[in-house]
MIVO-366167 format. One line per 4 residues: number of its first residue (from 1); for each residue x, y, z of N, C-alpha, C, O. Coordinates in Angstrom, 2 decimals. Example, Ala and Ser with C-alpha at 12.3 -4.5 7.8 and 13.67 -1.06 7.14 Angstrom:
// MIVO-366167
1 = 13.19,-5.69,7.80,12.30,-4.50,7.80,13.20,-3.30,7.80,14.24,-3.32,8.46  12.85,-2.25,7.08,13.67,-1.06,7.14,12.90,0.03,7.87,13.41,1.14,8.04
This chain:
// MIVO-366167
1 = 0.85,-1.29,0.07,-0.01,-0.07,0.00,1.04,1.21,0.00,0.86,2.11,-0.82  1.92,1.26,0.73,3.02,2.61,0.85,3.57,2.81,-0.55,3.75,3.90,-1.09  3.81,1.61,-1.06,4.72,1.45,-2.49,3.70,2.26,-3.27,4.08,3.37,-3.63  2.35,1.86,-3.62,1.44,2.55,-4.49,0.85,3.86,-4.29,0.96,4.74,-5.15
5 = 0.14,4.04,-3.03,-0.76,5.07,-2.66,0.01,6.02,-1.77,-0.49,7.12,-1.55  0.95,5.78,-1.33,1.61,7.11,-0.33,2.68,7.69,-0.81,3.47,8.22,-0.04  2.92,7.68,-2.41,4.15,8.13,-3.07,3.53,9.74,-3.13,2.32,9.89,-3.33  4.40,10.92,-2.94,3.99,12.34,-3.31,3.27,12.53,-4.53,2.29,13.28,-4.52
9 = 3.64,11.92,-5.67,2.74,12.12,-6.79,1.59,11.59,-6.99,0.80,12.04,-7.81  1.35,10.42,-6.18,0.08,9.76,-6.07,-0.86,10.51,-5.22,-1.98,10.69,-5.69  -0.64,10.90,-4.22,-1.05,11.99,-3.10,-1.54,13.30,-4.05,-2.71,13.62,-4.25  -0.58,13.83,-4.46,-0.96,15.03,-5.12,-1.88,14.87,-6.38,-2.91,15.53,-6.50
13 = -1.58,14.22,-7.05,-2.51,14.28,-8.54,-3.77,13.39,-8.16,-4.81,13.74,-8.73  -3.86,12.45,-7.40,-4.78,11.57,-6.97,-5.87,12.22,-6.01,-7.07,11.99,-6.14  -5.33,13.04,-5.04,-6.13,13.47,-4.13,-6.30,15.01,-3.75,-7.29,15.47,-3.19  -5.23,15.71,-4.12,-4.96,17.25,-3.59,-5.50,17.61,-4.99,-6.61,18.13,-4.92
17 = -5.09,17.49,-6.07,-5.32,18.14,-7.16,-6.93,18.04,-7.59,-7.46,19.10,-7.94  -7.61,17.01,-7.57,-8.95,17.14,-7.82,-9.71,17.86,-6.85,-10.66,18.57,-7.20  -9.35,17.73,-5.59,-9.96,18.71,-4.65,-9.95,20.19,-5.08,-10.95,20.87,-5.28  -8.59,20.59,-5.20,-8.39,21.84,-5.65,-9.18,22.25,-6.93,-9.85,23.28,-6.84
21 = -9.18,21.58,-8.06,-10.03,21.77,-9.19,-11.48,21.65,-8.70,-12.25,22.37,-9.33  -11.93,21.04,-7.91,-13.34,21.14,-7.53,-13.73,22.50,-6.67,-14.86,22.96,-6.80  -12.98,23.00,-5.97,-13.13,24.31,-5.30,-13.08,25.48,-6.22,-13.94,26.36,-6.19  -11.98,25.50,-7.13,-11.79,26.10,-7.93,-13.23,26.25,-8.90,-13.69,27.34,-9.27
25 = -13.67,25.25,-9.12,-14.90,25.25,-10.27,-16.26,25.74,-9.45,-17.26,26.21,-9.99  -16.07,25.51,-7.91,-17.33,25.59,-7.41,-17.42,26.76,-6.39,-18.59,27.00,-6.09  -16.51,27.56,-5.79,-16.52,28.44,-5.06,-16.96,29.94,-5.71,-16.44,30.51,-6.67  -18.11,30.42,-4.86,-18.52,31.57,-5.78,-19.57,31.36,-6.58,-20.06,32.35,-7.14
29 = -20.10,30.17,-6.78,-21.10,29.97,-7.80,-22.27,29.16,-7.41,-22.15,27.99,-7.05  -23.24,29.68,-7.47,-24.58,28.99,-6.76,-24.97,27.83,-7.81,-25.63,27.98,-8.84  -24.49,26.81,-7.39,-24.91,25.31,-8.04,-25.45,24.54,-7.04,-25.01,24.54,-5.89  -26.47,23.83,-7.46,-27.20,22.75,-6.65,-26.49,21.62,-6.67,-25.79,21.25,-7.61
33 = -26.68,20.91,-5.39,-25.81,19.46,-5.19,-26.09,18.67,-6.30,-25.05,18.17,-6.72  -27.14,18.33,-6.99,-27.25,17.49,-7.79,-26.18,17.84,-9.14,-25.91,16.98,-9.98  -25.74,19.03,-9.19,-24.87,19.42,-10.15,-23.39,19.22,-9.58,-22.51,18.82,-10.34  -23.15,19.45,-8.41,-21.94,19.57,-7.65,-21.35,18.02,-7.52,-20.25,17.66,-7.96
37 = -22.21,17.28,-6.91,-21.79,15.95,-6.58,-21.06,15.01,-7.88,-19.99,14.41,-7.81  -21.94,15.08,-9.03,-21.11,14.43,-10.04,-19.99,15.07,-10.45,-19.22,14.33,-11.05  -19.67,16.10,-10.35,-18.58,17.17,-10.89,-17.41,16.64,-9.94,-16.30,16.30,-10.34  -17.84,16.63,-8.59,-16.65,16.07,-7.60,-16.54,14.77,-7.78,-15.39,14.42,-8.02
41 = -17.24,14.03,-7.75,-17.01,12.59,-8.14,-16.14,11.91,-9.30,-15.30,11.02,-9.28  -16.76,12.78,-10.43,-16.31,12.59,-11.56,-14.48,13.03,-11.71,-13.63,12.32,-12.25  -14.28,14.30,-11.12,-12.82,14.86,-11.04,-12.07,13.88,-10.30,-10.98,13.46,-10.70  -12.67,13.46,-9.15,-11.72,12.42,-8.12,-11.58,11.19,-8.98,-10.42,10.94,-9.31
45 = -12.55,10.34,-9.44,-12.07,9.13,-9.94,-11.09,9.36,-11.37,-10.12,8.63,-11.60  -11.46,10.39,-12.22,-10.51,10.54,-13.31,-9.29,10.72,-12.68,-8.47,9.88,-13.05  -8.84,11.57,-11.79,-7.38,11.98,-11.73,-6.81,10.69,-10.57,-5.66,10.24,-10.58  -7.63,10.36,-9.85,-7.03,9.34,-8.86,-6.85,7.98,-9.46,-5.78,7.39,-9.35
49 = -7.81,7.52,-10.05,-7.58,6.02,-10.75,-6.41,6.06,-11.85,-5.60,5.14,-11.96  -6.38,7.24,-12.68,-5.34,7.21,-13.66,-3.92,7.48,-13.32,-3.02,7.53,-14.16  -3.74,7.68,-11.80,-2.38,8.12,-11.28,-1.52,7.09,-10.83,-0.30,7.24,-10.71  -2.23,5.87,-10.55,-1.30,4.90,-9.88,-0.39,4.06,-10.97,0.71,3.61,-10.66
53 = -0.85,3.93,-11.98,0.07,3.12,-12.88,1.28,4.14,-13.20,2.44,3.74,-13.22  0.98,5.31,-13.43,2.23,6.21,-14.05,3.22,6.29,-12.87,4.44,6.40,-13.04  2.60,6.23,-11.59,3.48,6.44,-10.33,4.14,5.00,-10.08,5.32,5.01,-9.75  3.61,4.02,-10.18,3.90,2.69,-9.79,5.14,1.98,-10.80,6.28,1.60,-10.51
57 = 4.53,1.97,-11.86,5.28,1.46,-12.86,6.83,2.06,-13.34,7.69,1.25,-13.68  7.05,3.23,-13.35,8.12,3.72,-13.64,9.18,3.59,-12.45,10.35,3.32,-12.69  8.68,3.81,-11.12,9.23,3.48,-10.06,9.80,1.94,-9.90,10.91,1.72,-9.40  8.93,0.88,-10.37,9.36,-0.42,-10.57,10.49,-0.59,-11.49,11.45,-1.33,-11.27
61 = 10.31,0.21,-12.65,11.43,-0.21,-13.56,12.54,0.67,-12.89,13.64,0.18,-13.14  12.62,1.58,-12.27,13.65,2.06,-11.60,14.48,1.15,-10.54,15.69,1.19,-10.31  13.72,0.52,-10.11,14.07,-0.37,-8.97,14.39,-1.98,-9.54,14.82,-2.87,-8.81  14.11,-2.13,-10.91,14.14,-3.29,-11.53,13.23,-4.47,-11.17,13.40,-5.60,-11.63
65 = 12.13,-4.10,-10.20,11.31,-5.11,-9.93,10.21,-5.46,-10.87,9.73,-6.60,-10.85  9.76,-4.48,-11.76,8.89,-4.88,-12.76,9.47,-5.92,-13.69,8.73,-6.80,-14.11  10.94,-5.86,-14.09,11.57,-6.99,-14.87,11.31,-8.25,-14.07,10.85,-9.21,-14.69  11.52,-8.36,-12.97,11.58,-9.70,-12.02,10.09,-9.91,-12.10,9.83,-11.08,-12.37
69 = 9.18,-9.23,-11.96,7.80,-9.62,-12.06,7.54,-10.67,-13.49,6.93,-11.74,-13.51  8.23,-9.97,-14.63,8.17,-10.53,-15.90,8.97,-11.71,-16.14,8.63,-12.45,-17.06  10.17,-12.04,-15.30,10.92,-13.07,-15.55,10.33,-14.37,-14.67,10.73,-15.52,-14.85  9.41,-14.02,-13.78,8.72,-15.21,-13.17,7.50,-15.66,-14.27,7.12,-15.07,-15.28
73 = 7.05,-16.88,-13.69,6.06,-17.46,-14.86,4.61,-16.58,-14.66,3.57,-17.07,-14.22  4.77,-15.38,-15.02,3.61,-14.48,-14.89,3.51,-13.79,-16.45,4.51,-13.38,-17.03  2.27,-13.73,-16.98,2.30,-13.08,-18.21,2.07,-11.33,-17.87,1.61,-10.74,-16.90  2.63,-10.87,-19.16,2.46,-9.39,-18.91,1.20,-8.86,-18.77,0.98,-7.83,-18.14
77 = 0.28,-9.59,-19.40,-1.19,-8.97,-18.92,-1.53,-9.06,-17.43,-2.06,-8.12,-16.83  -1.25,-10.04,-16.93,-1.37,-10.46,-15.61,-1.08,-9.34,-14.84,-1.90,-8.70,-14.18  0.39,-9.05,-14.97,0.95,-7.89,-14.23,0.44,-6.56,-14.42,0.60,-5.72,-13.53  -0.17,-6.30,-15.48,-0.83,-5.04,-15.91,-2.13,-4.95,-15.13,-2.50,-3.96,-14.50
81 = -2.80,-6.15,-15.26,-4.04,-6.28,-14.74,-4.11,-5.85,-13.09,-4.91,-5.14,-12.49  -3.02,-6.55,-12.67,-2.52,-6.11,-10.93,-2.27,-4.84,-10.90,-2.66,-4.30,-9.87  -1.63,-4.00,-11.83,-1.51,-2.57,-11.46,-2.93,-1.82,-11.93,-3.38,-0.79,-11.42  -3.41,-2.40,-12.78,-4.85,-1.74,-12.94,-5.84,-1.84,-11.70,-6.51,-0.95,-11.18
85 = -5.74,-3.12,-11.39,-6.45,-3.39,-10.09,-6.06,-2.31,-8.94,-6.90,-1.87,-8.14  -4.77,-1.94,-8.95,-4.34,-1.07,-7.70,-4.82,0.32,-7.83,-5.25,0.99,-6.90  -4.69,0.74,-9.22,-5.52,1.91,-9.58,-6.96,2.08,-9.34,-7.44,3.10,-8.86  -7.78,0.86,-9.75,-9.11,0.73,-9.34,-9.33,1.01,-7.90,-9.97,1.99,-7.50
89 = -8.69,-0.02,-7.01,-9.03,0.23,-5.65,-8.69,1.79,-5.18,-9.45,2.44,-4.46  -7.61,2.22,-5.61,-7.51,3.83,-5.06,-8.52,4.43,-5.37,-9.28,4.90,-4.53  -8.73,4.52,-6.88,-9.75,5.48,-7.42,-11.28,5.37,-6.77,-11.96,6.31,-6.37  -11.55,4.23,-6.78,-12.87,3.60,-6.25,-13.04,4.14,-4.87,-14.05,4.76,-4.54
93 = -12.06,3.90,-4.07,-12.12,4.14,-2.66,-11.98,5.78,-2.29,-12.70,6.34,-1.47  -11.08,6.35,-2.94,-10.87,7.76,-2.58,-12.37,8.34,-3.29,-13.03,9.12,-2.61  -12.83,7.99,-4.47,-14.13,8.65,-5.06,-15.54,8.11,-4.11,-16.55,8.82,-4.04  -15.45,6.98,-3.51,-16.71,6.76,-2.65,-16.72,7.48,-1.50,-17.82,7.84,-1.08
97 = -15.55,7.83,-0.80,-15.63,8.61,0.29,-15.97,10.11,-0.06,-16.73,10.76,0.66  -15.35,10.67,-1.26,-15.67,11.90,-1.36,-16.96,12.15,-2.04,-17.33,13.31,-2.19  -17.76,11.07,-2.49,-19.15,10.96,-2.78,-20.01,11.04,-1.70,-20.91,11.88,-1.72  -19.82,10.07,-0.46,-20.73,10.10,0.46,-20.43,11.18,1.21,-21.40,11.56,1.87
101 = -19.27,11.94,1.39,-19.38,13.41,2.05,-19.90,14.17,1.24,-20.50,15.05,1.85  -19.97,14.27,0.29,-20.75,15.26,-0.81,-22.20,15.31,-0.54,-22.87,16.33,-0.35  -22.62,13.97,-0.56,-24.07,13.46,-0.53,-24.46,13.80,0.99,-25.54,14.37,1.15  -23.92,13.60,1.78,-24.38,13.98,3.30,-24.21,15.67,3.36,-25.09,16.32,3.94
105 = -23.33,16.19,2.90,-23.12,17.37,2.96,-24.24,18.43,2.34,-24.67,19.45,2.88  -24.58,17.91,1.08,-25.45,18.51,0.00,-26.81,18.12,0.54,-27.81,18.77,0.22  -26.88,17.09,1.34,-28.46,16.45,1.68,-28.90,16.17,0.36,-29.95,16.64,-0.07  -28.17,15.43,-0.29,-28.71,14.96,-1.72,-29.33,13.59,-1.80,-28.68,12.73,-1.20
109 = -30.23,13.26,-2.28,-30.77,11.89,-2.42,-30.21,11.11,-3.63,-30.03,11.66,-4.72  -29.93,9.81,-3.38,-29.63,9.16,-4.46,-30.47,8.24,-5.14,-30.71,7.12,-4.68  -30.96,8.70,-6.32,-32.34,8.17,-7.11,-31.99,6.77,-7.84,-32.85,5.93,-8.10  -30.69,6.63,-8.11,-30.35,5.38,-8.95,-28.95,4.98,-8.62,-27.90,5.25,-9.21
113 = -29.22,4.11,-7.29,-27.68,3.52,-6.65,-27.00,2.74,-7.78,-25.79,2.87,-7.96  -27.62,2.06,-8.43,-26.79,1.32,-9.49,-25.96,2.01,-10.55,-24.86,1.60,-10.91  -26.62,3.20,-11.07,-25.89,4.06,-11.99,-24.65,4.70,-11.25,-23.57,4.97,-11.79  -24.99,4.90,-9.87,-23.99,5.88,-9.16,-22.75,4.62,-8.90,-21.58,4.90,-9.16
117 = -22.97,3.79,-8.59,-22.03,2.47,-8.25,-21.13,2.09,-9.54,-19.92,1.90,-9.55  -22.05,2.02,-10.62,-21.50,1.69,-11.86,-20.51,3.00,-12.33,-19.41,2.92,-12.86  -21.08,3.95,-12.06,-20.30,5.24,-12.48,-18.83,5.36,-12.01,-17.86,5.71,-12.68  -18.88,5.00,-10.71,-17.73,4.98,-9.89,-16.68,3.76,-10.20,-15.50,3.96,-10.49
121 = -17.25,2.57,-10.11,-16.55,1.69,-10.37,-15.93,1.10,-11.58,-14.82,0.55,-11.55  -16.74,1.25,-12.74,-16.44,1.21,-13.93,-15.54,2.14,-14.43,-14.57,1.79,-15.10  -15.82,3.47,-14.10,-14.89,4.62,-14.30,-13.55,4.34,-13.89,-12.58,4.60,-14.60  -13.45,3.77,-12.64,-12.12,3.53,-11.85,-11.30,2.68,-12.77,-10.10,2.91,-12.83
125 = -11.82,1.71,-13.48,-11.33,0.67,-14.30,-10.71,1.22,-15.54,-9.71,0.83,-16.14  -11.62,2.35,-15.85,-11.29,2.62,-17.46,-10.01,3.70,-17.21,-9.07,3.88,-17.99  -10.20,4.30,-16.01,-9.07,5.51,-15.75,-7.82,4.61,-15.43,-6.79,4.85,-16.07  -7.81,3.86,-14.74,-6.63,3.03,-14.28,-5.99,2.33,-15.32,-4.77,2.17,-15.29
129 = -6.78,1.85,-16.35,-6.34,1.32,-17.63,-5.62,2.43,-18.49,-4.58,2.22,-19.11  -6.25,3.58,-18.45,-5.44,4.68,-18.94,-4.28,4.98,-18.61,-3.41,5.37,-19.39  -4.14,4.82,-17.24,-2.66,5.25,-16.66,-1.56,4.09,-16.97,-0.34,4.29,-16.98  -2.17,2.89,-17.22,-1.32,1.81,-17.48,-0.93,2.06,-18.83,0.24,1.75,-19.05
133 = -1.59,2.56,-19.85,-1.20,2.74,-21.22,-0.25,3.81,-21.17,0.76,3.73,-21.87  -0.45,4.82,-20.40,0.75,6.04,-20.51,1.92,5.62,-19.81,3.01,6.19,-19.97  1.72,4.49,-18.90,2.86,4.04,-18.17,3.96,3.17,-18.89,4.97,2.69,-18.39  3.58,3.08,-20.00,4.37,2.22,-21.02,5.35,3.19,-21.51,6.07,2.75,-22.41
137 = 5.53,4.16,-21.20,6.78,5.18,-21.47,7.77,4.73,-21.11,7.74,4.47,-19.91  8.91,4.44,-21.70,10.06,3.78,-20.89,11.01,4.80,-20.28,12.02,5.29,-20.80  10.47,5.03,-19.04,11.25,5.91,-18.14,11.35,5.35,-16.69,10.45,4.58,-16.37  12.22,5.59,-15.86,12.10,5.38,-14.30,11.78,6.56,-13.51,12.14,6.60,-12.33
141 = 11.14,7.55,-14.03,10.74,8.72,-13.47,9.04,8.97,-13.58,8.53,9.23,-14.66  8.34,8.88,-12.48,6.91,9.13,-12.53,6.50,10.28,-13.41,5.66,10.26,-14.31  7.29,11.35,-12.99,7.21,12.88,-13.68,7.15,12.75,-15.15,6.22,13.32,-15.71  7.93,12.13,-15.79,8.12,11.78,-17.37,6.76,11.17,-17.81,6.32,11.48,-18.92
145 = 6.09,10.36,-17.04,4.77,9.86,-17.51,3.79,10.79,-17.02,3.04,11.18,-17.92  3.57,11.27,-15.92,2.36,12.08,-15.49,2.37,13.39,-16.49,1.32,13.80,-16.99  3.56,13.97,-16.71,3.43,15.16,-17.70,2.63,15.02,-19.13,1.84,15.87,-19.55  2.96,13.84,-19.78,2.43,13.75,-20.94,0.99,13.33,-20.82,0.12,13.64,-21.63
149 = 0.79,12.54,-19.62,-0.72,12.12,-19.26,-1.61,13.45,-18.86,-2.81,13.48,-19.13  -1.02,14.42,-18.28,-1.76,15.55,-17.96,-2.19,16.26,-19.42,-3.19,16.96,-19.53  -1.30,15.97,-20.48,-1.61,17.01,-21.62,-2.95,16.21,-22.21,-3.71,16.87,-22.93  -3.22,15.04,-21.96,-4.53,14.26,-22.08,-5.75,14.78,-21.36,-6.79,15.18,-21.87
153 = -5.39,14.68,-19.91,-6.48,14.60,-18.88,-6.94,16.17,-18.70,-8.08,16.42,-18.31  -6.00,17.21,-19.00,-6.79,18.45,-18.75,-7.58,18.88,-19.85,-8.58,19.48,-19.47  -7.48,18.77,-21.09,-8.19,18.98,-22.10,-9.54,18.11,-21.97,-10.61,18.66,-22.21  -9.50,17.06,-21.68,-10.70,16.05,-21.61,-11.50,16.77,-20.62,-12.72,16.68,-20.75
157 = -11.10,17.38,-19.78,-12.10,18.14,-18.58,-12.84,19.07,-19.21,-13.96,19.39,-18.82  -12.33,19.52,-20.13,-13.15,20.84,-21.06,-14.07,20.41,-22.08,-14.85,21.26,-22.50  -14.12,19.19,-22.58,-14.89,18.87,-23.45,-15.74,17.67,-23.26,-16.26,16.98,-24.13  -15.79,17.51,-21.57,-16.57,16.19,-21.32,-18.04,16.66,-20.60,-18.85,15.82,-20.19
161 = -18.23,17.91,-20.51,-19.39,18.44,-19.91,-19.32,18.73,-18.45,-20.33,18.84,-17.75  -18.08,18.86,-18.02,-17.62,19.01,-16.59,-17.99,20.54,-16.38,-18.98,20.80,-15.70  -17.30,21.48,-16.91,-17.57,22.90,-16.93,-18.91,23.54,-17.83,-19.57,24.52,-17.49  -19.07,22.90,-18.78,-20.33,23.27,-19.71,-21.22,22.14,-19.79,-20.77,21.19,-20.43
165 = -22.28,22.02,-19.34,-23.15,20.70,-19.60,-23.19,20.54,-21.22,-23.18,21.45,-22.05  -23.23,19.25,-21.41,-23.21,18.88,-22.83,-24.27,19.28,-23.67,-23.99,19.56,-24.83  -25.55,19.35,-23.24,-26.59,19.73,-23.67,-26.65,21.28,-24.08,-27.52,21.72,-24.83  -25.69,22.02,-23.54,-25.47,23.71,-23.97,-24.39,23.71,-24.89,-24.05,24.80,-25.36
169 = -23.74,22.59,-25.27,-22.69,22.65,-26.39,-23.07,22.72,-27.78,-24.03,22.08,-28.19  -22.37,23.47,-28.56,-22.77,23.36,-29.92,-22.69,21.74,-30.53,-22.09,20.87,-29.90  -23.26,21.52,-31.61,-23.25,20.37,-32.27,-21.94,19.51,-32.26,-21.86,18.31,-31.98  -20.96,20.33,-32.61,-19.74,19.75,-32.90,-18.99,19.37,-31.51,-18.18,18.45,-31.37
173 = -19.44,20.30,-30.50,-18.93,20.14,-29.10,-19.49,18.73,-28.64,-18.78,17.93,-28.04  -20.60,18.51,-28.90,-21.27,17.28,-28.39,-20.62,16.13,-29.11,-20.36,15.14,-28.43  -20.34,16.13,-30.38,-19.90,15.01,-31.23,-18.62,14.69,-30.33,-18.42,13.53,-29.97  -17.69,15.82,-29.96,-16.48,15.67,-29.34,-16.74,14.91,-27.84,-16.09,13.94,-27.46
177 = -17.63,15.46,-27.21,-18.20,15.07,-25.87,-18.33,13.52,-25.96,-17.65,12.80,-25.24  -19.19,13.06,-26.85,-19.50,11.52,-27.00,-18.37,10.91,-27.10,-18.39,9.74,-26.71  -17.34,11.33,-27.51,-16.18,10.27,-27.63,-15.27,10.23,-26.54,-14.37,9.39,-26.51  -15.45,11.13,-25.55,-14.62,11.19,-24.43,-15.27,10.38,-23.21,-16.45,10.45,-22.89
181 = -14.35,9.64,-22.61,-14.98,8.81,-21.61,-15.26,9.46,-20.45,-16.02,8.89,-19.66  -14.82,10.52,-20.16,-15.27,11.28,-19.01,-16.77,11.87,-19.23,-17.56,12.14,-18.33  -16.94,11.99,-20.39,-18.46,12.27,-20.65,-19.52,11.26,-20.13,-20.55,11.67,-19.60  -19.31,10.21,-20.26,-19.87,8.96,-19.81,-20.07,8.69,-18.39,-21.10,8.24,-17.89
185 = -18.66,9.11,-17.62,-18.75,9.14,-16.29,-19.87,10.02,-15.72,-20.84,9.62,-15.09  -19.56,11.29,-16.05,-20.65,12.23,-15.50,-22.01,12.05,-15.79,-22.89,12.42,-15.02  -22.27,11.39,-17.06,-23.71,10.84,-17.45,-24.14,9.82,-16.28,-25.23,9.87,-15.71  -23.11,8.89,-16.00,-23.79,7.88,-15.11,-24.00,8.54,-13.77,-25.08,8.34,-13.20
189 = -22.93,9.42,-13.13,-23.08,9.93,-11.86,-24.39,10.94,-11.96,-25.24,10.69,-11.11  -24.64,11.79,-12.67,-25.83,12.39,-12.92,-26.94,11.52,-12.90,-27.78,12.04,-12.17  -27.40,10.33,-13.40,-28.27,9.60,-13.40,-28.59,9.10,-11.85,-29.69,8.91,-11.33  -27.12,8.92,-11.21,-27.27,8.35,-9.94,-27.73,9.37,-8.91,-28.18,9.02,-7.82
193 = -27.60,10.71,-9.29,-28.26,11.85,-8.21,-29.49,12.58,-8.75,-29.78,13.73,-8.43  -30.26,11.76,-9.66,-31.40,12.16,-10.19,-31.40,13.16,-11.57,-32.44,13.62,-12.03  -30.21,13.39,-12.07,-30.09,14.39,-13.45,-30.35,13.45,-14.46,-30.34,12.23,-14.29  -30.62,14.08,-15.57,-30.51,12.97,-16.80,-29.31,13.07,-17.51,-28.61,14.07,-17.43
197 = -28.97,11.93,-18.33,-27.78,11.65,-19.14,-28.19,12.08,-20.47,-29.22,11.75,-21.06  -27.31,12.81,-20.83,-27.35,13.19,-22.44,-27.56,11.94,-23.38,-28.48,11.83,-24.19  -26.55,11.01,-23.14,-26.67,9.73,-24.16,-27.14,8.69,-23.63,-27.15,7.68,-24.34  -27.67,8.59,-22.23,-28.27,7.40,-21.78,-27.52,6.62,-21.12,-26.29,6.72,-21.24
201 = -28.13,5.61,-20.26,-27.55,4.68,-19.30,-26.83,3.87,-20.17,-25.60,3.84,-20.05  -27.50,3.07,-21.20,-26.85,1.95,-21.93,-25.41,2.38,-22.59,-24.31,1.84,-22.42  -25.76,3.52,-23.38,-24.55,4.37,-24.17,-23.43,4.48,-23.15,-22.29,4.08,-23.38  -23.82,5.04,-21.97,-22.70,5.27,-21.07,-21.74,4.35,-20.74,-20.51,4.43,-20.74
205 = -22.73,3.23,-20.39,-22.10,1.99,-19.88,-21.24,1.34,-21.33,-20.09,0.96,-21.12  -21.58,1.27,-22.25,-21.18,0.65,-23.19,-19.91,1.41,-23.60,-18.90,0.74,-23.86  -19.87,2.79,-23.70,-18.84,3.59,-24.00,-17.58,3.50,-23.06,-16.42,3.72,-23.41  -17.99,3.12,-21.81,-16.83,3.05,-20.81,-16.27,1.71,-20.81,-15.11,1.58,-20.44
209 = -17.03,0.52,-21.24,-16.39,-0.86,-21.50,-15.43,-0.81,-22.67,-14.36,-1.41,-22.77  -16.03,0.05,-23.61,-15.15,0.05,-24.90,-13.70,0.68,-24.58,-12.62,0.14,-24.81  -13.90,1.84,-24.04,-12.64,2.58,-23.57,-11.65,1.78,-22.92,-10.45,1.77,-23.20  -12.36,0.95,-21.82,-11.46,0.16,-21.05,-10.82,-0.86,-21.67,-9.73,-1.20,-21.19
213 = -11.23,-1.42,-22.61,-10.66,-2.67,-23.49,-9.83,-1.82,-24.33,-8.70,-2.31,-24.45  -9.99,-0.70,-24.96,-8.90,0.00,-25.75,-7.83,0.30,-25.06,-6.75,-0.11,-25.48  -7.88,1.03,-23.94,-6.66,1.20,-23.04,-6.03,0.18,-22.69,-4.81,0.30,-22.66  -6.54,-0.97,-22.36,-5.87,-2.11,-21.68,-5.03,-2.86,-22.88,-3.93,-3.38,-22.72
217 = -5.72,-2.82,-24.04,-5.33,-3.61,-25.30,-4.14,-2.88,-25.77,-3.10,-3.50,-26.00  -4.23,-1.46,-25.93,-3.21,-0.59,-26.57,-2.01,-0.67,-25.65,-0.89,-0.85,-26.13  -2.23,-0.53,-24.26,-1.40,-0.48,-23.46,-0.63,-1.74,-23.27,0.54,-1.65,-22.88  -1.15,-2.91,-23.51,-0.40,-4.14,-23.44,0.65,-4.13,-24.53,1.82,-4.47,-24.38
221 = -0.03,-3.62,-25.88,0.99,-3.69,-27.05,2.20,-2.75,-27.12,3.20,-2.98,-27.79  2.03,-1.71,-26.39,3.19,-0.54,-26.18,4.13,-1.25,-25.21,5.35,-1.23,-25.37  3.45,-1.97,-24.08,4.59,-2.36,-23.11,5.38,-3.53,-23.79,6.58,-3.69,-23.54  4.73,-4.31,-24.63,5.69,-5.20,-25.54,6.60,-4.96,-26.38,7.63,-5.60,-26.57
225 = 6.11,-3.72,-27.03,6.97,-3.11,-27.99,8.38,-2.65,-27.29,9.52,-2.78,-27.72  7.90,-2.03,-26.03,9.13,-1.37,-25.17,10.18,-2.63,-24.70,11.41,-2.58,-24.73  9.33,-3.77,-24.24,10.19,-4.78,-23.76,11.15,-5.36,-24.72,12.25,-5.81,-24.42  10.54,-5.29,-26.16,11.55,-5.88,-27.31,12.68,-5.14,-27.28,13.80,-5.62,-27.22
229 = 12.39,-3.76,-27.33,13.45,-2.99,-27.62,14.49,-2.93,-26.47,15.63,-2.55,-26.72  14.12,-3.28,-25.27,15.00,-3.26,-24.28,15.81,-4.59,-24.02,16.64,-4.63,-23.11
């Protein structure tokens, strides 16, 4: 647990950064709890789950423990799946805590518990797999993975309905939003707190499942390519 979760980059980008973003977005704005809670939960799961792989794998490369795992009778996909589960546990745990606090603080009712649980759990898997993909960058420094990852994470926040609702975007913006996994995370969390989802429950689930498989498959390919070069 200390190796994966208590490292400064994991604490900074997994906990402090989404909290700071949330307060930056909400302070001084008269927003209802049914809008605030999905934003809080989406930011938290997005940043926390996608941070563990980019912190753990480069560090293990530097210590040569990643290669030791692969020299054992364990497949690469099994090793990556283990890292993905570490990100899932961290992301789902931190987000569940933040969501419960937000619901109690805002006196918000949960109208669709299944959508809320799936929004947190499935999104944790998706963004953990996203972190595994970027962790294929051959380096022993977490910072050299997190910086390019942030060049993807930050723009996604602005095209996914987090700051401007998808229904208020122009047609081109809605098309871009439909391609973002974060849009579908917010959609499920909206359904959980009683707000509508632009694309619907089934589309949100389907899109997140597709992105999880894409991230994991492409990440495995990149890791294999790097291993061959080394």
